LOZATI-427818 format. One line per field, with one value per residue: residue number from 1; chain; residue in three letters; x, y, z of N, C-alpha, C, O in turn. Coordinates in nm, 3 decimals, padded with zeros to 5 digits. Example, Ala and Ser with C-alpha at 12.3 -4.5 7.8 and 13.67 -1.06 7.14 Angstrom:
2
k	c(1,2)
c	c(A,A)
r	c(ala,ser)
n.X	c(01.319,01.285)
n.Y	c(-00.569,-00.225)
n.Z	c(00.780,00.708)
ca.X	c(01.230,01.367)
ca.Y	c(-00.450,-00.106)
ca.Z	c(00.780,00.714)
c.X	c(01.320,01.290)
c.Y	c(-00.330,00.003)
c.Z	c(00.780,00.787)
o.X	c(01.424,01.341)
o.Y	c(-00.332,00.114)
o.Z	c(00.846,00.804)
END
This chain:
211
k	c(1,2,3,4,5,6,7,8,9,10,11,12,13,14,15,16,17,18,19,20,21,22,23,24,25,26,27,28,29,30,31,32,33,34,35,36,37,38,39,40,41,42,43,44,45,46,47,48,49,50,51,52,53,54,55,56,57,58,59,60,61,62,63,64,65,66,67,68,69,70,71,72,73,74,75,76,77,78,79,80,81,82,83,84,85,86,87,88,89,90,91,92,93,94,95,96,97,98,99,100,101,102,103,104,105,106,107,108,109,110,111,112,113,114,115,116,117,118,119,120,121,122,123,124,125,126,127,128,129,130,131,132,133,134,135,136,137,138,139,140,141,142,143,144,145,146,147,148,149,150,151,152,153,154,155,156,157,158,159,160,161,162,163,164,165,166,167,168,169,170,171,172,173,174,175,176,177,178,179,180,181,182,183,184,185,186,187,188,189,190,191,192,193,194,195,196,197,198,199,200,201,202,203,204,205,206,207,208,209,210,211)
c	c(A,A,A,A,A,A,A,A,A,A,A,A,A,A,A,A,A,A,A,A,A,A,A,A,A,A,A,A,A,A,A,A,A,A,A,A,A,A,A,A,A,A,A,A,A,A,A,A,A,A,A,A,A,A,A,A,A,A,A,A,A,A,A,A,A,A,A,A,A,A,A,A,A,A,A,A,A,A,A,A,A,A,A,A,A,A,A,A,A,A,A,A,A,A,A,A,A,A,A,A,A,A,A,A,A,A,A,A,A,A,A,A,A,A,A,A,A,A,A,A,A,A,A,A,A,A,A,A,A,A,A,A,A,A,A,A,A,A,A,A,A,A,A,A,A,A,A,A,A,A,A,A,A,A,A,A,A,A,A,A,A,A,A,A,A,A,A,A,A,A,A,A,A,A,A,A,A,A,A,A,A,A,A,A,A,A,A,A,A,A,A,A,A,A,A,A,A,A,A,A,A,A,A,A,A,A,A,A,A,A,A)
r	c(met,ala,glu,asp,tyr,glu,ser,met,thr,val,ala,gln,leu,lys,glu,leu,leu,lys,glu,gln,gly,leu,pro,val,ser,gly,lys,lys,thr,asp,leu,ile,glu,arg,leu,gln,glu,ala,ala,gly,gly,ala,glu,glu,val,val,glu,asp,glu,ala,pro,val,glu,glu,ala,ala,asp,asp,asp,ala,trp,asp,asp,asp,asp,trp,asp,asp,glu,gly,glu,glu,val,tyr,met,val,lys,gln,lys,pro,val,leu,asp,asp,glu,met,lys,ala,ala,leu,ala,leu,arg,ala,ala,gln,lys,lys,lys,thr,pro,ser,phe,arg,arg,thr,glu,trp,phe,arg,tyr,lys,arg,leu,ser,arg,ser,gly,trp,arg,ala,pro,his,gly,met,asp,ser,lys,gln,arg,arg,asn,tyr,lys,tyr,arg,gly,ser,leu,val,arg,ile,gly,his,gly,lys,val,ala,ala,ala,arg,phe,leu,his,pro,ser,gly,phe,arg,glu,val,met,val,his,asn,val,ala,glu,leu,glu,ala,ile,asp,pro,glu,thr,glu,ala,ala,arg,val,gly,ser,ser,val,gly,gly,arg,lys,arg,glu,his,ile,tyr,ser,arg,ala,asp,glu,leu,gly,ile,arg,val,leu,asn,arg,arg,arg,asp,val)
n.X	c(10.085,09.993,10.179,10.393,10.307,10.305,10.581,10.636,10.712,10.515,10.536,10.601,10.365,10.193,10.281,10.234,09.946,09.885,09.971,09.767,09.564,09.422,09.292,09.514,09.486,09.483,09.571,09.853,09.747,09.519,09.577,09.687,09.477,09.307,09.487,09.462,09.221,09.181,09.360,09.229,08.978,09.076,09.156,08.925,08.804,08.962,08.925,08.657,08.590,08.440,08.231,08.338,08.187,08.136,08.379,08.399,08.204,08.324,08.536,08.395,08.278,08.513,08.577,08.377,08.403,08.645,08.569,08.395,08.561,08.725,08.527,08.494,08.730,08.717,08.494,08.489,08.522,08.373,08.213,08.249,08.028,07.914,07.850,07.713,07.883,08.131,08.182,08.223,08.460,08.656,08.665,08.762,09.013,09.135,09.146,09.324,09.531,09.654,09.767,09.968,10.315,10.603,10.785,11.102,11.393,11.695,11.957,11.890,11.915,12.189,12.299,12.222,12.105,11.972,11.783,11.608,11.485,11.283,11.091,11.277,11.359,11.526,11.866,12.116,12.305,12.367,12.206,12.052,11.799,11.656,11.657,11.491,11.526,11.424,11.510,11.582,11.365,11.044,10.935,10.815,10.531,10.268,10.066,10.036,09.874,09.591,09.229,09.078,08.865,08.895,09.115,09.376,09.221,09.179,09.220,08.974,08.780,08.763,08.843,09.165,09.242,09.493,09.576,09.643,09.583,09.303,09.125,09.114,08.969,08.712,08.636,08.607,08.420,08.240,08.130,08.270,08.531,08.818,09.048,09.391,09.644,09.918,10.257,10.426,10.276,10.218,10.196,09.991,09.833,09.752,09.580,09.372,09.282,09.189,08.975,08.802,08.741,08.616,08.372,08.285,08.242,08.445,08.650,08.981,09.264,09.519,09.539,09.675,09.700,09.786,09.733)
n.Y	c(12.291,12.037,11.888,11.899,11.760,11.504,11.445,11.404,11.175,10.913,10.908,11.201,11.320,11.217,11.371,11.620,11.589,11.549,11.772,11.954,11.832,11.631,11.306,11.040,10.780,10.556,10.514,10.658,10.835,10.895,11.040,11.260,11.368,11.451,11.654,11.830,11.906,12.019,12.236,12.366,12.425,12.613,12.822,12.909,12.996,13.234,13.374,13.408,13.521,13.381,13.310,13.215,12.980,12.839,12.724,12.562,12.385,12.259,12.120,11.982,11.796,11.665,11.519,11.356,11.193,11.094,10.936,10.761,10.593,10.500,10.337,10.141,10.009,09.878,09.722,09.445,09.333,09.130,08.888,08.531,08.269,08.093,07.821,07.746,07.541,07.563,07.846,07.807,07.647,07.798,08.017,07.844,07.753,08.003,08.080,07.839,07.916,08.125,08.015,07.846,07.791,07.977,07.855,07.830,07.795,07.579,07.710,07.980,08.221,08.269,08.291,08.538,08.461,08.224,08.307,08.435,08.237,07.966,07.723,07.420,07.077,06.962,06.826,06.569,06.417,06.531,06.755,07.004,07.114,06.907,06.710,06.832,07.034,07.291,07.538,07.577,07.611,07.520,07.214,07.125,06.940,06.685,06.732,07.015,07.081,07.224,07.276,07.030,07.093,07.342,07.390,07.483,07.716,08.074,08.343,08.468,08.305,08.216,07.993,07.977,08.054,08.021,08.256,08.347,08.464,08.624,08.438,08.224,08.323,08.255,08.014,08.016,08.027,08.270,08.272,08.099,08.096,08.257,08.485,08.477,08.673,08.567,08.621,08.661,08.793,09.075,09.426,09.543,09.321,09.236,09.425,09.402,09.173,09.267,09.418,09.237,09.058,09.242,09.256,09.009,08.985,08.879,08.827,08.955,08.856,08.948,09.235,09.517,09.846,10.040,09.993)
n.Z	c(08.424,08.447,08.283,08.472,08.690,08.583,08.541,08.801,09.097,09.232,09.503,09.536,09.445,09.649,09.868,09.799,09.803,10.054,10.189,10.095,10.217,10.095,09.994,09.955,09.813,09.547,09.195,09.001,08.798,08.909,09.137,09.020,08.861,09.097,09.209,08.993,08.981,09.244,09.211,08.984,09.105,09.300,09.131,09.025,09.240,09.294,09.057,09.019,09.273,09.470,09.737,10.080,10.160,09.959,09.909,10.127,10.094,09.865,10.018,10.188,10.010,09.940,10.179,10.205,09.987,10.054,10.270,10.168,10.001,10.215,10.321,10.120,10.141,10.375,10.348,10.288,10.529,10.662,10.884,10.915,10.858,11.111,11.323,11.663,11.778,11.649,11.723,11.987,11.984,11.879,12.073,12.275,12.179,12.157,12.442,12.507,12.386,12.531,12.754,12.638,12.604,12.497,12.215,12.188,11.986,12.052,12.231,12.146,12.280,12.276,12.015,11.753,11.512,11.543,11.729,11.549,11.401,11.349,11.561,11.641,11.678,11.956,11.972,12.052,12.301,12.528,12.543,12.693,12.680,12.541,12.750,12.909,13.091,13.315,13.294,13.025,12.857,12.709,12.544,12.255,12.238,12.233,12.384,12.398,12.179,12.021,12.020,11.819,11.628,11.551,11.409,11.190,11.131,11.071,11.288,11.285,11.208,10.961,10.697,10.532,10.188,09.971,09.705,09.395,09.144,08.964,08.872,09.054,09.271,09.209,09.311,09.587,09.884,09.991,10.259,10.438,10.384,10.334,10.133,10.085,09.949,09.744,09.824,09.618,09.422,09.191,09.208,09.033,08.961,09.208,09.275,09.093,09.190,09.437,09.375,09.250,09.445,09.625,09.463,09.471,09.760,09.905,10.171,10.209,10.367,10.406,10.305,10.137,10.248,10.053,09.807)
ca.X	c(10.075,09.961,10.319,10.467,10.265,10.336,10.713,10.659,10.686,10.393,10.570,10.587,10.227,10.116,10.318,10.128,09.788,09.893,09.974,09.641,09.457,09.341,09.320,09.631,09.467,09.454,09.676,09.907,09.648,09.405,09.644,09.717,09.343,09.287,09.566,09.436,09.076,09.205,09.416,09.127,08.888,09.143,09.171,08.798,08.755,09.026,08.882,08.512,08.576,08.325,08.234,08.405,08.100,08.163,08.513,08.371,08.129,08.411,08.607,08.306,08.281,08.626,08.573,08.272,08.470,08.734,08.503,08.350,08.696,08.743,08.421,08.522,08.856,08.660,08.372,08.502,08.550,08.266,08.251,08.233,07.893,07.971,07.746,07.751,07.990,08.249,08.228,08.279,08.582,08.734,08.690,08.837,09.146,09.197,09.183,09.430,09.654,09.713,09.842,10.069,10.455,10.662,10.867,11.226,11.501,11.794,12.061,11.844,11.976,12.343,12.316,12.109,12.061,11.900,11.655,11.516,11.449,11.156,11.126,11.363,11.358,11.672,11.928,12.232,12.294,12.387,12.117,11.959,11.649,11.610,11.633,11.369,11.569,11.337,11.554,11.608,11.253,10.944,10.953,10.679,10.458,10.130,09.982,10.032,09.781,09.452,09.113,09.081,08.756,08.923,09.253,09.405,09.144,09.217,09.138,08.841,08.691,08.763,08.945,09.235,09.255,09.582,09.521,09.760,09.514,09.152,09.038,09.111,08.877,08.575,08.596,08.608,08.290,08.265,08.070,08.332,08.653,08.877,09.165,09.526,09.705,10.036,10.366,10.486,10.180,10.273,10.102,09.883,09.752,09.700,09.477,09.253,09.233,09.119,08.850,08.720,08.702,08.492,08.263,08.232,08.222,08.531,08.754,09.128,09.319,09.642,09.499,09.754,09.625,09.842,09.691)
ca.Y	c(12.217,11.883,11.833,11.903,11.651,11.388,11.418,11.367,11.041,10.873,10.982,11.325,11.364,11.197,11.479,11.738,11.583,11.561,11.941,12.015,11.784,11.549,11.162,10.983,10.653,10.536,10.518,10.785,10.927,10.959,11.131,11.375,11.425,11.512,11.766,11.918,11.937,12.111,12.363,12.436,12.479,12.726,12.925,12.958,13.084,13.356,13.458,13.451,13.577,13.326,13.325,13.105,12.887,12.747,12.630,12.472,12.296,12.173,12.061,11.864,11.693,11.570,11.456,11.253,11.115,11.011,10.843,10.656,10.510,10.418,10.226,10.035,09.919,09.796,09.666,09.299,09.289,09.067,08.778,08.402,08.206,07.983,07.762,07.766,07.452,07.635,07.966,07.756,07.586,07.906,08.059,07.759,07.771,08.132,08.033,07.753,07.965,08.212,07.935,07.779,07.861,08.018,07.754,07.880,07.700,07.566,07.819,08.091,08.328,08.276,08.340,08.606,08.404,08.128,08.368,08.474,08.116,07.906,07.602,07.314,06.996,06.956,06.685,06.555,06.340,06.605,06.879,07.048,07.119,06.791,06.648,06.906,07.109,07.394,07.683,07.580,07.625,07.410,07.138,07.095,06.801,06.677,06.797,07.159,07.090,07.296,07.194,06.996,07.154,07.493,07.362,07.554,07.842,08.201,08.396,08.532,08.196,08.174,07.898,08.058,08.004,08.111,08.307,08.413,08.538,08.655,08.318,08.139,08.380,08.212,07.875,08.055,08.026,08.394,08.258,08.013,08.104,08.410,08.465,08.531,08.687,08.515,08.720,08.688,08.855,09.204,09.521,09.558,09.206,09.240,09.547,09.357,09.067,09.315,09.457,09.114,09.017,09.336,09.218,08.874,08.987,08.792,08.902,08.950,08.872,09.043,09.326,09.614,09.981,10.145,09.932)
ca.Z	c(08.562,08.425,08.261,08.607,08.772,08.508,08.563,08.954,09.120,09.321,09.645,09.545,09.441,09.766,09.960,09.758,09.841,10.216,10.218,10.085,10.299,10.006,09.990,09.885,09.759,09.411,09.104,08.965,08.725,09.011,09.210,08.919,08.856,09.195,09.223,08.896,09.032,09.345,09.144,08.904,09.208,09.359,09.041,09.010,09.366,09.284,08.949,09.037,09.392,09.516,09.887,10.141,10.184,09.843,09.917,10.234,10.020,09.823,10.113,10.246,09.914,09.918,10.280,10.168,09.887,10.124,10.359,10.074,09.985,10.322,10.339,10.031,10.182,10.491,10.308,10.286,10.677,10.711,10.968,10.868,10.910,11.215,11.418,11.792,11.827,11.601,11.784,12.119,11.953,11.859,12.200,12.357,12.124,12.212,12.575,12.528,12.323,12.630,12.842,12.565,12.623,12.377,12.200,12.130,11.939,12.124,12.216,12.092,12.343,12.245,11.865,11.691,11.390,11.594,11.771,11.449,11.334,11.442,11.643,11.587,11.801,12.010,11.943,12.114,12.418,12.652,12.527,12.818,12.645,12.526,12.881,12.972,13.201,13.318,13.249,12.888,12.770,12.680,12.438,12.171,12.279,12.159,12.485,12.355,12.079,12.040,11.999,11.668,11.542,11.502,11.350,11.075,11.086,11.100,11.417,11.268,11.192,10.797,10.650,10.448,10.068,09.890,09.589,09.300,09.033,08.984,08.859,09.176,09.371,09.170,09.388,09.726,09.947,10.097,10.402,10.533,10.334,10.297,10.044,10.122,09.824,09.772,09.838,09.495,09.326,09.191,09.271,08.956,08.975,09.343,09.275,09.036,09.282,09.538,09.313,09.209,09.597,09.662,09.391,09.514,09.883,09.956,10.257,10.182,10.486,10.397,10.205,10.176,10.225,09.973,09.679)
c.X	c(10.069,10.111,10.406,10.429,10.314,10.474,10.739,10.642,10.547,10.417,10.561,10.457,10.160,10.154,10.248,10.002,09.787,09.888,09.847,09.520,09.375,09.382,09.441,09.626,09.460,09.575,09.740,09.823,09.534,09.455,09.658,09.588,09.294,09.363,09.510,09.304,09.091,09.263,09.313,09.027,08.949,09.143,09.031,08.746,08.837,08.943,08.752,08.484,08.445,08.340,08.299,08.320,08.112,08.284,08.479,08.308,08.212,08.508,08.519,08.292,08.395,08.637,08.472,08.323,08.573,08.665,08.445,08.462,08.723,08.645,08.451,08.647,08.805,08.541,08.371,08.542,08.450,08.319,08.207,08.090,07.948,07.847,07.799,07.864,08.123,08.284,08.274,08.417,08.679,08.752,08.782,08.978,09.205,09.243,09.314,09.555,09.742,09.795,09.955,10.198,10.505,10.786,11.008,11.314,11.626,11.913,12.019,11.893,12.106,12.372,12.200,12.044,11.944,11.770,11.572,11.446,11.326,11.202,11.198,11.370,11.513,11.732,12.054,12.213,12.297,12.291,12.034,11.827,11.589,11.579,11.554,11.414,11.492,11.377,11.600,11.492,11.178,10.977,10.811,10.641,10.321,10.023,09.953,09.925,09.639,09.345,09.104,08.976,08.782,09.047,09.256,09.306,09.204,09.160,09.001,08.740,08.692,08.862,09.037,09.258,09.369,09.559,09.630,09.700,09.365,09.088,09.024,09.006,08.735,08.534,08.598,08.456,08.304,08.215,08.170,08.477,08.702,09.008,09.280,09.608,09.866,10.147,10.435,10.391,10.218,10.155,09.982,09.783,09.699,09.580,09.347,09.201,09.146,08.987,08.768,08.668,08.586,08.365,08.191,08.197,08.307,08.621,08.879,09.194,09.439,09.640,09.599,09.665,09.673,09.816,09.554)
c.Y	c(12.068,11.803,11.812,11.771,11.513,11.335,11.389,11.224,11.030,10.948,11.138,11.393,11.336,11.317,11.586,11.719,11.587,11.703,11.995,11.947,11.689,11.386,11.134,10.849,10.678,10.530,10.650,10.877,10.984,11.063,11.286,11.447,11.505,11.637,11.870,11.988,12.038,12.237,12.429,12.486,12.601,12.850,12.987,13.051,13.227,13.449,13.508,13.526,13.514,13.324,13.208,12.978,12.783,12.672,12.541,12.356,12.197,12.072,11.933,11.766,11.590,11.491,11.335,11.149,11.027,10.893,10.723,10.542,10.449,10.317,10.107,09.943,09.833,09.724,09.519,09.261,09.215,08.941,08.645,08.366,08.085,07.941,07.778,07.673,07.519,07.754,07.915,07.708,07.701,07.990,07.987,07.751,07.888,08.118,07.971,07.825,08.062,08.135,07.861,07.865,07.890,07.917,07.819,07.766,07.679,07.660,07.955,08.233,08.368,08.330,08.416,08.543,08.285,08.189,08.412,08.353,08.050,07.794,07.484,07.217,06.959,06.815,06.694,06.493,06.422,06.752,06.886,07.055,06.981,06.692,06.722,06.957,07.237,07.518,07.703,07.598,07.499,07.350,07.137,06.951,06.807,06.743,06.936,07.182,07.147,07.209,07.169,07.058,07.281,07.485,07.435,07.663,07.959,08.235,08.424,08.415,08.142,08.067,07.961,07.977,08.075,08.127,08.386,08.475,08.546,08.518,08.247,08.191,08.307,08.081,07.906,08.080,08.158,08.357,08.196,08.028,08.235,08.390,08.545,08.541,08.626,08.633,08.750,08.764,09.007,09.307,09.528,09.437,09.214,09.326,09.470,09.233,09.137,09.369,09.352,09.081,09.112,09.298,09.102,08.873,08.896,08.876,08.859,08.966,08.948,09.157,09.451,09.753,10.057,10.092,09.959)
c.Z	c(08.544,08.376,08.385,08.673,08.709,08.529,08.720,08.980,09.218,09.475,09.651,09.545,09.570,09.855,09.919,09.798,09.987,10.250,10.196,10.139,10.217,10.017,09.901,09.822,09.607,09.319,09.079,08.884,08.801,09.091,09.143,08.895,08.967,09.233,09.115,08.924,09.152,09.288,09.049,09.000,09.261,09.259,09.019,09.115,09.343,09.170,08.975,09.179,09.469,09.681,09.951,10.173,10.070,09.858,10.044,10.183,09.949,09.921,10.175,10.129,09.914,10.048,10.264,10.078,09.956,10.223,10.279,10.046,10.103,10.368,10.248,10.078,10.305,10.454,10.313,10.431,10.728,10.785,10.900,10.938,10.989,11.303,11.559,11.822,11.763,11.679,11.927,12.096,11.940,11.978,12.284,12.303,12.167,12.353,12.599,12.477,12.426,12.718,12.765,12.592,12.489,12.346,12.120,12.103,12.031,12.118,12.142,12.144,12.320,12.112,11.804,11.580,11.424,11.650,11.675,11.377,11.409,11.504,11.574,11.693,11.825,11.998,12.032,12.258,12.538,12.624,12.646,12.776,12.608,12.650,12.970,13.110,13.208,13.256,13.115,12.795,12.753,12.561,12.377,12.199,12.238,12.263,12.469,12.256,12.115,12.010,11.837,11.575,11.499,11.437,11.228,11.034,11.134,11.220,11.414,11.242,11.049,10.779,10.526,10.311,09.996,09.758,09.507,09.176,09.047,08.965,08.987,09.284,09.363,09.263,09.514,09.776,10.043,10.245,10.484,10.497,10.306,10.208,10.110,09.997,09.846,09.752,09.697,09.383,09.323,09.210,09.173,08.963,09.124,09.334,09.201,09.121,09.395,09.493,09.294,09.349,09.630,09.601,09.434,09.661,09.965,10.050,10.230,10.309,10.493,10.299,10.238,10.158,10.120,09.824,09.656)
o.X	c(10.131,10.148,10.482,10.513,10.358,10.498,10.851,10.573,10.490,10.339,10.521,10.429,10.076,10.062,10.195,09.935,09.686,09.808,09.809,09.405,09.262,09.497,09.464,09.729,09.437,09.685,09.689,09.832,09.470,09.390,09.645,09.582,09.245,09.299,09.511,09.282,09.016,09.210,09.317,08.987,08.875,09.130,09.021,08.672,08.777,08.905,08.725,08.378,08.359,08.448,08.317,08.379,08.099,08.287,08.546,08.343,08.190,08.543,08.560,08.296,08.383,08.706,08.498,08.291,08.588,08.712,08.448,08.446,08.748,08.675,08.437,08.656,08.856,08.486,08.265,08.595,08.432,08.430,08.116,08.047,08.015,07.761,07.914,07.950,08.221,08.402,08.361,08.497,08.788,08.864,08.865,09.066,09.320,09.360,09.400,09.667,09.863,09.898,10.042,10.193,10.460,10.874,11.005,11.318,11.659,11.966,12.102,11.907,12.142,12.463,12.088,11.926,11.849,11.662,11.455,11.354,11.285,11.321,11.174,11.388,11.598,11.669,12.095,12.112,12.238,12.315,11.963,11.741,11.477,11.489,11.543,11.358,11.490,11.307,11.648,11.509,11.227,11.038,10.708,10.719,10.262,09.917,09.851,09.883,09.581,09.359,09.118,08.999,08.707,09.092,09.153,09.304,09.278,09.063,08.922,08.620,08.632,08.961,08.977,09.287,09.346,09.524,09.694,09.776,09.307,08.998,08.911,08.963,08.658,08.417,08.588,08.379,08.365,08.264,08.170,08.555,08.628,09.068,09.267,09.642,09.925,10.127,10.492,10.434,10.246,10.038,09.870,09.661,09.579,09.479,09.234,09.083,09.047,08.891,08.649,08.546,08.474,08.260,08.068,08.131,08.267,08.664,08.902,09.188,09.459,09.732,09.608,09.579,09.600,09.875,09.499)
o.Y	c(11.988,11.692,11.716,11.687,11.422,11.214,11.355,11.154,11.128,11.020,11.197,11.492,11.416,11.367,11.654,11.817,11.629,11.747,12.084,11.984,11.661,11.351,11.192,10.797,10.787,10.541,10.750,10.998,11.086,11.165,11.395,11.570,11.616,11.725,11.990,12.106,12.136,12.343,12.552,12.600,12.700,12.965,13.107,13.148,13.331,13.565,13.628,13.583,13.586,13.335,13.107,12.877,12.662,12.555,12.438,12.243,12.076,11.959,11.821,11.647,11.469,11.389,11.225,11.031,10.908,10.781,10.606,10.422,10.329,10.225,09.991,09.823,09.723,09.661,09.462,09.152,09.228,08.892,08.660,08.416,07.995,08.019,07.817,07.722,07.524,07.773,07.980,07.728,07.690,08.040,08.042,07.742,07.885,08.138,08.015,07.798,08.078,08.189,07.812,07.987,07.839,07.896,07.849,07.663,07.781,07.686,08.028,08.334,08.484,08.410,08.365,08.571,08.259,08.136,08.432,08.375,08.088,07.761,07.458,07.262,06.933,06.711,06.800,06.519,06.389,06.851,06.796,06.998,06.951,06.608,06.691,06.933,07.301,07.590,07.809,07.601,07.388,07.412,07.147,06.857,06.912,06.795,06.981,07.297,07.121,07.090,07.255,07.072,07.336,07.595,07.452,07.702,07.954,08.174,08.412,08.437,08.039,08.062,07.992,07.858,08.190,08.031,08.479,08.541,08.480,08.486,08.212,08.117,08.294,08.052,07.804,08.150,08.156,08.415,08.229,07.976,08.320,08.282,08.650,08.439,08.639,08.726,08.856,08.790,09.066,09.273,09.520,09.456,09.189,09.288,09.480,09.200,09.080,09.365,09.371,09.078,09.069,09.302,09.090,08.778,08.842,08.985,08.738,09.075,09.015,09.172,09.487,09.766,10.151,10.145,09.916)
o.Z	c(08.614,08.416,08.395,08.704,08.780,08.535,08.760,08.907,09.267,09.538,09.752,09.613,09.610,09.919,10.007,09.829,10.042,10.332,10.273,10.120,10.258,10.047,09.795,09.780,09.552,09.373,09.129,08.906,08.775,09.114,09.199,08.903,08.946,09.290,09.145,08.895,09.157,09.320,09.039,08.977,09.269,09.301,08.998,09.100,09.372,09.188,08.962,09.202,09.521,09.739,09.884,10.210,10.088,09.818,10.053,10.214,09.958,09.886,10.202,10.160,09.897,10.038,10.314,10.090,09.926,10.240,10.319,10.069,10.095,10.444,10.288,10.052,10.327,10.544,10.341,10.447,10.849,10.766,10.819,11.041,10.938,11.344,11.578,11.894,11.837,11.708,11.984,12.187,11.997,11.987,12.355,12.389,12.212,12.385,12.675,12.519,12.416,12.759,12.837,12.600,12.386,12.430,12.001,12.171,12.091,12.010,12.088,12.074,12.340,12.096,11.804,11.556,11.350,11.626,11.708,11.298,11.518,11.509,11.456,11.806,11.740,12.012,12.080,12.324,12.640,12.692,12.690,12.843,12.648,12.647,13.088,13.217,13.103,13.185,13.076,12.673,12.776,12.474,12.445,12.180,12.210,12.228,12.520,12.244,12.221,11.981,11.749,11.455,11.419,11.405,11.162,10.917,11.232,11.264,11.507,11.257,11.018,10.852,10.424,10.312,09.959,09.690,09.555,09.105,09.133,09.043,09.020,09.372,09.458,09.284,09.582,09.709,10.150,10.341,10.602,10.576,10.255,10.213,10.173,09.938,09.953,09.675,09.674,09.270,09.427,09.224,09.224,08.970,09.137,09.393,09.249,09.115,09.442,09.570,09.323,09.363,09.657,09.665,09.436,09.702,10.068,10.012,10.226,10.366,10.594,10.218,10.355,10.072,10.087,09.730,09.554)
END
């Protein structure tokens, strides 16, 4: 059976785990070990004719193990250390954001490629948006700026720090800064970053659940 598991893909192994009601997190070796343990436990129950209570105990152990893994995922969901002034600034920024209009690029409704792009300042002598016609949408102006004290902060209150390797985590202050893993970082290195961030108590803002 072990050889059959080795020849399977991770997606196939996860499907087998889902059918048996087992956790699907971890590396491929972890998935294989989990399936082997489940298969070994089932054989012992058949051979020894163990009572149903023992199987229930095994299921309870698996559930506890899954809960522990869930706690590890959410372990770094800590809040930043903020004073009353910063909390008030974040609350004010959130209130200001609700009143801020959506800034759309000129002719965004006419061309799909423009609807997917960000804001661009309108140009042209006859541009209706540049001339501030109401039906053409709002212009980005200095008056739409938010409170300066909370500028560039994550909604949680952390200051984001881009991280591409484990060494860069050492310079992060867990109380006021949070890590954001770069999009070019691979899965294996990303997993090492997550593990080290858990040890240092650093929150990862874009943490993936499948790693």
